[in-house]
C-alpha positions in Angstrom: 44.8 37.3 33.4 44.3 33.9 31.8 47.3 31.7 30.8 49.3 33.2 27.9 48.5 31.8 24.4 51.0 29.3 23.1 51.8 31.6 20.1 51.9 34.8 22.2 54.9 37.0 21.3 54.2 39.8 23.9 52.5 39.3 27.2 51.8 42.0 29.7 50.3 41.2 33.1 49.2 44.1 35.4 51.9 46.3 34.1 52.4 49.7 35.8 54.7 52.5 34.9 55.2 55.5 37.2 57.4 58.5 36.7 58.2 61.1 39.3 58.0 64.7 38.2 59.0 67.4 40.7 58.6 64.8 43.4 55.1 63.9 42.4 54.2 60.4 41.0 52.7 60.4 37.4 51.0 57.1 36.6 51.5 56.6 32.9 50.3 52.9 32.9 47.9 51.5 35.3 47.5 47.7 35.5 47.7 47.0 31.7 47.0 43.4 30.7 47.7 42.7 27.0 48.7 39.9 24.7 49.9 40.1 21.1 50.1 36.8 19.2 52.1 35.9 16.2 50.9 37.4 12.9 48.8 40.1 14.5 48.4 43.6 13.0 47.4 46.0 15.9 47.1 49.7 16.4 47.4 51.4 19.8 45.3 54.6 19.9 44.2 57.2 22.5 44.3 60.9 23.3 47.5 62.7 24.2 48.7 61.6 27.7 46.8 58.3 27.5 50.0 56.2 27.8 50.5 55.2 24.2 54.2 56.1 23.9 55.0 54.8 27.4 53.3 51.5 26.5 55.3 51.3 23.2 58.5 52.0 25.1 57.7 49.1 27.5 56.9 46.8 24.6 60.2 47.7 23.0 62.2 47.2 26.2 63.2 50.9 26.2 61.5 51.3 29.6 61.1 48.8 32.4 57.7 48.4 34.1 57.5 49.8 37.6 55.3 46.7 38.5 53.8 43.7 36.7 55.3 41.3 34.3 56.3 41.7 30.6 57.5 38.7 28.6 58.7 38.4 25.0 58.4 35.0 23.5 58.0 33.7 27.1 61.2 35.4 28.3 60.6 37.6 31.3 62.2 40.9 30.3 62.3 42.2 33.9 64.6 39.4 34.9 67.3 40.4 32.4 70.2 42.6 33.1 70.9 45.6 30.8 73.2 43.7 28.4 70.8 40.8 28.0 67.9 43.1 27.6 69.7 45.0 24.8 70.5 41.8 23.1 66.9 40.7 23.3 65.8 44.1 21.9 68.2 43.8 19.0 67.3 40.3 18.0 63.6 40.1 18.7 62.2 43.7 18.1 62.3 45.9 15.0 61.6 49.6 15.5 60.1 52.2 13.2 60.0 55.8 14.4 58.1 58.9 13.3 61.4 60.8 12.8 63.1 57.9 11.0 66.2 58.0 13.2 68.6 57.5 10.3 72.3 58.3 10.5 72.6 61.4 8.2 76.1 60.6 6.9 75.5 56.9 6.3 74.1 55.5 3.1 70.7 53.7 3.0 72.6 50.4 2.9 74.8 51.2 5.9 71.7 52.5 7.9 69.9 49.2 7.3 73.0 47.1 8.2 73.4 48.9 11.6 71.4 46.5 13.8 73.3 43.5 12.4 76.8 45.0 13.2 76.0 44.7 16.9 75.6 41.0 16.5 79.1 40.4 15.0 79.6 37.9 12.2 80.3 38.4 8.5 80.0 41.9 7.2 79.5 40.5 3.7 76.5 38.5 5.0 75.2 41.6 6.7 75.5 43.5 3.5 73.6 40.9 1.5 70.8 40.9 4.2 70.6 44.7 4.0 70.4 44.6 0.2 67.6 42.1 0.4 65.7 44.2 3.0 66.0 47.3 0.8 64.7 45.4 -2.2 61.8 44.2 -0.1 60.7 47.8 0.6 61.2 48.9 -3.1 64.6 50.7 -2.7 67.1 48.3 -4.3 68.2 51.3 -6.5 68.7 53.7 -3.6 71.2 51.8 -1.4 74.1 54.3 -1.9 71.9 57.4 -1.3 72.2 59.4 1.9 69.0 60.2 3.9 69.1 63.9 2.7 68.9 62.6 -0.9 65.7 60.6 -0.2 62.1 61.8 0.1 60.3 61.4 3.4 58.6 58.3 2.2 61.8 56.7 1.0 63.5 57.5 4.4 60.7 55.8 6.2 61.1 52.8 3.9 64.8 52.7 4.8 63.8 52.7 8.5 61.3 49.9 7.8 64.1 47.9 6.0 66.4 48.5 9.0 63.7 47.2 11.4 63.1 44.1 9.3 66.7 43.2 8.5 67.4 41.1 11.6 64.2 39.0 11.2 62.6 40.2 14.4 59.7 38.5 16.1 57.7 41.8 16.1 57.8 45.2 14.4 56.9 48.2 16.6 56.1 51.4 14.8 55.6 54.7 16.7 53.5 57.2 14.6 55.2 55.9 11.4 53.2 58.2 9.2 53.3 61.3 11.4 55.8 63.2 9.3 54.4 62.2 5.9 51.8 63.7 3.6 48.5 61.8 3.1 49.5 60.1 -0.1 52.8 59.0 1.2 51.2 57.8 4.4 48.9 55.6 2.4 51.9 54.1 0.6 53.6 53.3 3.8 50.5 51.7 5.2 50.1 49.7 2.0 53.7 48.4 2.7 52.7 47.5 6.3 49.7 45.7 5.0 51.8 43.6 2.6 54.3 42.9 5.4 51.6 41.6 7.6 50.1 39.4 4.9 53.6 37.9 4.5 53.5 37.0 8.2 55.1 39.9 10.1 53.6 40.7 13.4 53.1 44.5 13.6 52.0 46.8 16.4 51.8 50.6 15.7 51.0 53.6 17.8 49.0 56.3 16.0 46.8 59.3 16.8 45.1 59.0 13.3 41.9 57.0 13.4 42.1 56.3 9.6 45.5 54.7 10.1 44.3 52.6 13.0 41.4 51.3 10.9 43.9 49.8 8.5 45.0 47.4 11.2 43.1 44.3 12.1 43.0 45.1 15.9 42.5 48.4 17.7 43.7 48.8 21.3 42.4 52.0 22.9 44.1 53.6 25.9 42.8 56.2 28.3 44.4 57.4 31.5 47.0 54.6 31.3 44.4 51.8 31.0 43.2 49.7 28.1 39.6 50.7 27.8 38.8 48.9 24.5 40.4 46.1 22.5 38.5 44.9 19.4 38.9 43.9 15.8 38.9 46.6 13.2 35.7 46.7 11.2 37.3 48.2 8.2 40.1 45.6 8.2 37.5 42.8 8.6 35.5 44.2 5.6 38.7 44.5 3.6 39.6 40.9 4.4 36.1 39.6 3.6 36.2 41.4 0.2 39.6 39.8 -0.5 38.2 36.4 0.3 35.2 37.0 -2.0 37.4 38.1 -4.9 39.6 35.0 -4.3 36.5 32.8 -4.3 35.3 34.2 -7.6 38.8 33.8 -9.1 38.6 30.1 -8.2 
């Protein structure tokens, strides 16, 4: 693999991940080379069993590679002990999951504050940061609501606010629209689009080709390997159209 780009946030070099099931090795990732640079908006796609979720877990420091190198902002994740790795994950990575993973008896505000509480510091400052994050996703008027009092789309917005509240280097989303109806999924992807335009680096896993086309880059996996990595035509056309509109406005 060539030297990592100066603005690379994630760098994988020859990453392998092997599990053992009933004594037999299962090769989930096979020599993955990948780089994600600051400001990217990428989708990871592939059939069931292709290694998408395993790759996302490695990117999020939830799984350690069996072999190869994985670095976040130049820090070799494999060289860190569990406590240092957990701190890196808390400060540098924001997660959004298909099932939201919200605490059912905590308010939207308390759910968003949760990652900050592990860092220590002023609870008042954490509360203000969480209120700002909820406002950023359009839920300033829902901060006292419990998850059960929110729609699926609103719960996912709370999860996105929680992922963003700590100002992470990268946002990782695992099937973020998987439990939503089509209209709500479009709303959530519109939100991701806006976040990327504002400078957030986003990588999401999806089985839905229409969701992947919203992103600016598509990384396709098969049998644990990257088999294609290319810009999204739909995103390029959308960006070109935006530039033309902007040009006419000038």
